[in-house]
C-alpha positions in Angstrom: 68.4 61.9 96.4 71.4 63.2 98.2 74.1 65.0 96.2 77.4 65.4 98.0 80.1 67.3 96.2 83.7 67.2 97.5 84.8 70.1 95.3 82.5 72.6 93.5 82.3 72.8 89.7 82.6 75.9 87.7 78.9 76.8 87.7 79.7 80.0 89.6 82.0 81.4 86.9 80.0 84.6 86.4 80.2 85.3 90.1 84.0 84.5 90.1 84.5 86.9 87.1 82.5 89.6 89.0 84.5 89.3 92.2 87.9 89.1 90.6 87.0 91.8 88.1 86.2 94.1 91.1 89.8 93.5 92.5 91.1 94.5 89.0 89.1 97.7 89.2 90.5 98.5 92.7 93.9 97.9 91.5 93.5 100.7 88.7 92.4 103.3 91.1 95.2 105.9 91.7 96.8 106.3 95.0 96.1 109.5 97.0 97.4 111.1 100.1 95.6 110.3 103.3 95.1 112.6 106.3 97.1 111.7 109.4 93.7 111.0 111.4 92.9 108.3 108.9 96.0 106.2 109.6 96.9 107.1 113.1 95.4 108.0 116.5 96.6 109.8 119.5 97.5 107.2 122.3 95.5 107.5 125.4 92.5 109.0 123.6 90.3 105.9 123.4 86.8 104.5 124.2 86.0 102.2 127.1 83.6 99.3 127.1 80.9 99.1 129.7 78.7 96.2 130.6 75.9 95.4 133.1 72.9 93.2 133.5 69.5 94.4 134.1 65.8 93.5 133.8 63.6 94.2 130.8 59.8 94.6 131.9 56.6 95.3 130.0 56.9 92.3 127.6 53.7 90.9 126.1 54.0 87.4 127.6 57.3 86.9 125.8 59.7 87.1 128.8 61.9 84.3 130.3 60.3 81.1 131.4 61.3 81.4 135.0 61.0 77.7 135.7 64.1 77.4 133.3 65.5 80.8 134.2 65.5 81.1 138.0 68.0 84.0 137.8 65.3 86.1 136.4 63.1 85.6 139.5 66.0 86.1 141.8 66.9 89.4 140.1 63.4 90.7 140.3 63.2 89.7 143.9 66.5 91.7 144.6 65.1 94.7 142.7 61.8 94.6 144.8 63.7 94.3 148.0 65.7 97.4 147.2 62.3 99.2 146.6 61.2 98.0 150.1 58.8 95.2 148.8 59.5 91.6 149.9 57.5 88.5 149.6 55.8 86.9 152.6 57.7 84.2 154.3 56.9 80.8 152.6 55.3 82.4 149.6 55.8 80.7 146.2 58.1 82.6 143.9 56.1 84.3 141.2 56.0 83.0 137.7 56.9 85.9 135.6 56.0 86.1 131.9 56.6 89.8 131.1 60.2 90.0 132.4 63.5 89.1 130.9 67.0 89.1 132.2 69.3 90.9 129.8 73.0 91.9 129.2 73.5 95.7 128.6 76.6 97.0 126.9 77.8 100.4 125.9 80.8 102.2 124.6 82.1 105.2 126.7 83.6 107.7 124.2 86.7 109.6 125.2 86.3 112.8 127.0 82.6 112.0 127.9 81.5 114.0 130.9 78.9 113.3 133.6 75.4 114.0 132.3 76.1 113.2 128.7 73.9 110.5 127.0 75.2 107.4 125.3 73.7 104.6 123.3 73.3 101.2 124.8 72.6 97.7 123.4 70.4 95.2 125.2 70.4 91.5 124.5 68.4 88.7 126.2 70.5 86.2 128.2 67.7 83.7 128.9 65.0 82.1 126.9 62.7 85.2 126.2 60.9 84.9 122.9 61.1 88.7 122.2 62.1 92.0 123.8 59.8 94.1 121.6 57.9 96.7 123.5 60.0 96.1 126.6 61.4 98.8 129.0 64.9 98.4 130.7 64.8 99.5 134.3 67.8 101.2 135.9 70.9 99.3 135.2 74.4 100.3 136.3 77.1 99.9 133.7 80.6 99.1 135.0 84.0 99.3 133.5 86.8 96.8 133.5 87.9 98.1 137.0 84.4 97.3 138.4 83.6 101.0 139.0 80.1 102.4 137.7 80.5 104.8 134.9 76.9 105.1 133.5 73.3 104.4 134.3 71.1 102.9 131.6 67.3 102.9 131.5 64.6 103.4 128.7 62.4 101.8 126.1 63.8 99.4 123.7 63.9 99.7 119.9 63.8 96.2 118.4 64.1 96.0 114.6 61.8 93.1 113.9 58.5 91.6 114.4 57.0 88.1 114.9 53.9 86.2 115.6 53.0 82.6 116.4 49.7 80.6 116.8 48.9 77.0 116.7 52.3 75.7 116.2 53.0 78.1 113.3 55.5 80.9 113.7 56.5 83.9 111.5 59.5 86.1 112.4 61.3 89.0 110.8 64.8 89.9 112.0 66.2 89.1 115.5 63.8 89.9 118.4 65.9 89.0 121.4 68.2 92.1 121.1 67.7 95.9 120.7 69.1 99.3 121.4 68.2 102.4 123.4 69.4 105.5 121.7 70.8 107.8 124.4 69.7 105.4 126.9 72.5 105.6 129.3 73.8 108.7 131.3 77.3 109.1 132.0 78.0 109.2 135.9 81.8 109.4 135.8 84.4 110.5 133.4 87.6 108.6 132.6 90.8 110.7 132.8 92.9 110.8 129.6 96.7 111.5 129.6 96.3 114.0 126.7 97.9 116.9 128.6 100.6 114.9 130.5 104.3 115.3 129.6 106.0 117.2 126.9 105.2 114.8 124.1 102.3 113.0 122.5 102.4 109.6 120.9 100.7 108.7 117.6 99.8 105.1 117.2 99.5 103.8 113.5 96.6 101.6 112.6 98.9 99.1 111.1 102.5 98.3 111.8 104.7 99.6 108.9 108.1 101.1 109.3 107.8 102.9 106.0 104.6 104.6 107.1 106.0 105.6 110.4 109.0 107.1 108.7 106.7 109.1 106.3 104.5 110.4 109.2 107.6 111.6 111.1 109.0 113.2 107.9 105.8 115.0 107.0 105.4 116.4 110.5 109.0 117.7 110.6 108.6 119.3 107.1 105.3 121.0 107.8 105.4 121.9 111.5 109.1 122.2 112.2 112.2 120.0 112.2 112.8 117.8 115.2 109.3 117.7 116.4 108.6 114.0 115.4 110.6 110.8 115.8 109.5 107.4 114.8 110.1 105.1 117.7 109.2 101.8 115.9 107.0 100.6 113.0 103.8 101.7 114.8 104.4 104.6 117.1 105.7 108.2 116.4 106.6 110.6 119.2 105.8 114.3 118.7 106.8 117.3 120.9 103.7 119.3 121.7 103.0 122.6 123.4 102.3 122.4 127.3 99.3 124.8 127.3 96.1 122.8 127.0 94.6 125.2 124.4 97.6 125.2 122.3 98.0 121.5 122.5 94.5 120.9 121.2 95.1 123.4 118.3 98.4 121.6 117.6 96.7 118.1 117.4 93.9 119.5 115.3 96.4 120.8 112.8 98.5 117.6 113.2 95.5 115.4 112.1 94.9 117.3 109.0 98.4 116.8 107.6 98.4 114.9 104.3 100.5 111.7 104.3 101.6 110.1 101.0 100.1 106.8 100.5 102.8 104.0 100.8 102.8 100.6 99.2 101.5 98.0 101.9 103.0 94.6 102.5 101.6 92.1 100.0 98.9 90.2 101.6 96.0 87.7 100.5 93.3 87.4 103.0 91.1 84.3 102.8 87.8 83.7 104.7 87.6 79.9 104.8 83.9 80.0 106.0 82.5 82.2 103.1 85.1 81.5 100.5 85.9 85.3 100.2 89.3 86.2 98.8 90.9 89.7 98.9 94.2 90.7 97.4 95.9 93.9 97.8 97.7 95.9 95.2 101.2 94.7 96.2 100.5 90.9 95.4 102.5 89.5 92.5 102.9 86.1 91.1 106.0 84.2 89.8 105.8 81.8 86.9 104.3 78.4 87.7 102.3 75.5 86.3 98.9 74.5 87.8 96.6 71.5 87.2 93.1 71.6 88.7 90.1 69.2 88.3 86.8 68.6 90.0 85.6 65.5 91.7 81.9 64.9 92.5 80.1 62.1 94.2 76.3 61.5 93.7 74.4 59.2 96.0 70.8 58.3 94.9 68.6 56.6 97.6 65.5 54.8 96.3 63.0 53.2 98.8 62.3 49.5 98.3 59.1 47.9 99.8 58.9 44.2 100.3 55.1 43.2 100.6 54.4 39.7 102.0 51.9 37.3 100.4 48.3 37.3 101.5 47.6 35.2 104.7 51.3 34.6 105.2 51.4 36.6 108.6 54.5 38.4 107.3 55.3 42.0 107.7 55.9 44.8 105.2 59.6 45.7 105.1 60.9 49.1 103.8 64.6 49.1 102.7 66.8 51.6 101.0 68.6 50.9 97.7 71.5 53.3 97.1 73.3 54.0 93.9 76.7 55.7 94.1 78.3 57.4 91.2 81.7 59.1 91.2 82.7 61.5 88.4 86.1 63.3 88.1 86.5 66.1 85.5 89.8 66.1 83.7 92.1 68.9 84.6 94.9 70.2 82.2 98.1 71.7 83.4 98.1 75.5 82.9 101.2 77.7 82.7 100.7 80.8 84.7 103.2 83.6 83.6 104.9 86.0 86.0 102.4 88.7 87.0 104.0 91.9 88.4 100.7 93.8 88.9 97.4 93.0 90.6 95.5 93.2 87.3 97.8 90.5 85.8 97.4 88.3 89.0 93.5 88.6 88.5 93.8 87.6 84.8 96.1 84.6 85.6 93.7 83.3 88.2 90.8 83.8 85.9 92.4 81.4 83.3 92.4 78.6 85.8 88.6 78.3 85.6 88.2 77.8 89.3 85.5 79.1 91.7 86.6 81.2 94.8 86.2 78.1 97.0 88.7 76.3 94.7 91.0 79.3 94.9 91.3 78.7 98.6 93.3 75.6 98.0 95.0 76.8 94.8 96.5 80.0 96.4 97.8 77.9 99.4 99.4 75.5 96.9 101.0 78.4 95.0 102.3 79.9 98.2 103.8 76.6 99.2 105.5 76.3 95.8 107.1 79.8 96.3 105.3 81.4 93.3 103.0 83.7 95.3 104.8 86.7 96.5 102.4 87.6 99.4 101.5 86.8 103.0 98.6 84.5 103.3 96.1 85.3 106.2 93.2 83.0 106.9 90.3 84.5 108.9 
């Protein structure tokens, strides 16, 4: 029997109440001041992404199938040639089973200096069954400009296990990716413009003119008038000392300043893949009327066997008999009152008797009707 439902019913009511009740609880939490470092960062002080490709060796027969991944064989031959080893002319390419070609990535933190160790992630790019127990051999990691900034090498840590035999397979977690803690050594530092110029620029995590004005106002009040100026809704320019030591002390004091929490822009975030819905505290509802019902279609398939008579030289025929039923639950029109606070919005949505999946369509319809005072963002 196959059960196809166009719209889900209200069997997940308990889950819905728990999710929306959590939103109501979050709305009741008091607002508090945030430190400047939690809502803004100094521009130019940032990490950089590094990437490279290398070979993982020492696998227990779980490496790439080189007949389908000729790049692995080519990469190994290149590595051996660099070590002064080359195959004889006309020799057949080796069939490697304990080697896998992998992509290696790392994040180079700001102010990292040569000799420091950073973590790396290793992921198979071929058809290797597992990287467990493997060792990454020396792999250069390059930045976006093509320059080498780190060198990675070490034993992989894979958080999983697996076994297969006779066509049966058992696997726990993901075996084709792992990490090497401290597996790369920085070879070149990235210069930062922290000490350039007479000013530093603070970049807010979110664009908000009110927050930018508050940040500039707090800096001028606590550290001296005229030091900070909001350039737009995301950047604040601050005059800082020229001496490197004094500038570091100034930034450290700057990051600890308490910024009054401001009301964010009203927004409803919808995850269409999982059905998750998140509303912030600024969301309000205008008065509206909503009707909602559920439609379900049930398709039942029953095999029917036609057996020929004895000695008739006929053939047995298997057919399918399908029974289709359509059921539509009646929906009544519900009047939703104006809701000036998030807790009122949650209670109003609970009265609809709809699951989070249904609320995806209902919220979009309320927004289209002009009764939802918030921005809808679908991720």
